[in-house]
C-alpha positions as a Python dict, from the first residue, in 0.01 Angstrom:
ca = {
    (1, 'X'): (0, 0, 0),
    (2, 'X'): (-349, -17, -162),
    (3, 'X'): (-573, 269, -62),
    (4, 'X'): (-913, 420, -137),
    (5, 'X'): (-932, 787, -235),
    (6, 'X'): (-1240, 980, -89),
    (7, 'X'): (-1350, 1343, -110),
    (8, 'X'): (-1596, 1564, 57),
    (9, 'X'): (-1797, 1876, -29),
    (10, 'X'): (-1520, 2107, 116),
    (11, 'X'): (-1261, 1973, -138),
    (12, 'X'): (-1080, 1769, 126),
    (13, 'X'): (-942, 1450, 8),
    (14, 'X'): (-860, 1139, 220),
    (15, 'X'): (-674, 821, 166),
    (16, 'X'): (-768, 501, 369),
    (17, 'X'): (-730, 127, 346),
    (18, 'X'): (-1104, 93, 440),
    (19, 'X'): (-1288, 59, 112),
    (20, 'X'): (-1612, 191, 280),
    (21, 'X'): (-1428, 480, 441),
    (22, 'X'): (-1602, 412, 768),
    (23, 'X'): (-1286, 527, 959),
    (24, 'X'): (-1296, 873, 822),
    (25, 'X'): (-1374, 1171, 1037),
    (26, 'X'): (-1756, 1178, 1067),
    (27, 'X'): (-1734, 1566, 1137),
    (28, 'X'): (-1635, 1595, 784),
    (29, 'X'): (-1915, 1391, 623),
    (30, 'X'): (-2020, 1321, 368),
    (31, 'X'): (-1739, 1136, 204),
    (32, 'X'): (-1761, 1018, -149),
    (33, 'X'): (-1546, 737, -289),
    (34, 'X'): (-1346, 854, -576),
    (35, 'X'): (-1126, 581, -685),
    (36, 'X'): (-867, 310, -592),
    (37, 'X'): (-517, 434, -544),
    (38, 'X'): (-197, 238, -501),
    (39, 'X'): (73, 422, -306),
    (40, 'X'): (433, 286, -366),
    (41, 'X'): (617, 525, -137),
    (42, 'X'): (848, 658, -389),
    (43, 'X'): (759, 1019, -342),
    (44, 'X'): (800, 1192, -14),
    (45, 'X'): (436, 1284, 11),
    (46, 'X'): (335, 928, -55),
    (47, 'X'): (581, 817, 226),
    (48, 'X'): (411, 1076, 458),
    (49, 'X'): (52, 941, 359),
    (50, 'X'): (165, 581, 416),
    (51, 'X'): (297, 674, 759),
    (52, 'X'): (-24, 857, 861),
    (53, 'X'): (-245, 574, 723),
    (54, 'X'): (-43, 333, 938),
    (55, 'X'): (-65, 545, 1244),
    (56, 'X'): (-429, 677, 1205),
    (57, 'X'): (-590, 467, 959),
    (58, 'X'): (-641, 747, 707),
    (59, 'X'): (-465, 1063, 566),
    (60, 'X'): (-650, 1380, 478),
    (61, 'X'): (-514, 1651, 257),
    (62, 'X'): (-632, 1945, 42),
}
């Protein structure tokens, strides 16, 4: 899965398939685009991230 990595000033990170990050939680703004990231699902945490992105459109983590 192709995703975009964003971060905010509270050191929270988010992955989303929306390159603009427009679907990220507004209450945690501002989000800054960090880089493109490809999730291949080989690691357990990537599998969880993919599942959350498919369900909610994004995945947040510290």
